[in-house]
N, C-alpha and C positions, 0 to 999 in steps of 0.2 A: 842763465848761461846759454841755453839753447836759443833764446831770443836774440842774444848778442851775435851769435854765429849767423842766424837767419838774417838779421838786419844788415850785417856786413856783406853777406852774399847777395842780398837784394840790392844793396847800394852798388856793388860791383856790376851786377847784372844791368841795373839802370844806366850806369855810366857806359857800359859796352853798347847798350841799345841806342843811347842818344849820341854816342861818340865812338863809332866803330874803329876809328884810326888809333884810339888809345891816348890821344893828347888829353891832358887834364882840363877839365871844364871849370872855369872860375865860377864861383857862386853855387856849385853843386853841393859842396860840403859846408862851406862857410859863406854867408851872404857877402856880396860885394858891397863895399862902403863908398865907392867912388860914384858920385851922382852922375857924372858924364857917362860912365860905363853902364850904369843902369838905364839911362836914357837911350843909349845906343842899342842895348839889348831889347828895350821896349820897342824901339823903332823897327828893329829887325823882325821881332815877333809879330808886329802889326802888319808888316809887308808879307810875311809868310801867311798870316791869317787871311789877308786879302787874296793872295794867290790860291789858297785852299778854297775860299768861298767862290772864286771864279771857276775853279775846276769842279766844284760841287754843282754849280749852275749848269756847266756844260754837260756834266754827267746826267743830271736830271733831265735836261733837254734831250739828250740822246736816248734815255730810257723812254720818255714820252713818245719820241719819234718812232722807236721800235715797237712800242705798244700800238700806235696807230697803224704802222705797216703790217703788224700781225693781224690786227682787226680787219684791215682791208683785204689781206690775202685770204683770211678765213671766209669773208663775205664772198669774194670772187670764187673761191673753191666751192662754197655752198651753191652758188648760182650755176657753176659748171656742172656739178653733179645733179642738180635739179632739172636742168634742161633735157638731158637724154631721157629721163623718166617721163617727162611731158610729151616728148616726141613719140614714145611707144604707144600712147593712148590713142 
């Protein structure tokens, strides 16, 4: 009995997460039997996947750029702090 309540609540939670506007999602409870509908959804999901991969690549490039910038700034900071010590000698 508790599993039934939990699974119903989880299903409602998933529907709200995937569709915040509250419109019913086809195929969420029962699978869609229309081949054209499945092909259309597959094409949509592939385009979203491509978009996400592109954004992941941009994010990784930004992270690498910031890591290089941090390394360069640390090096310059180390050089700047080392020079006054050398001048005192």
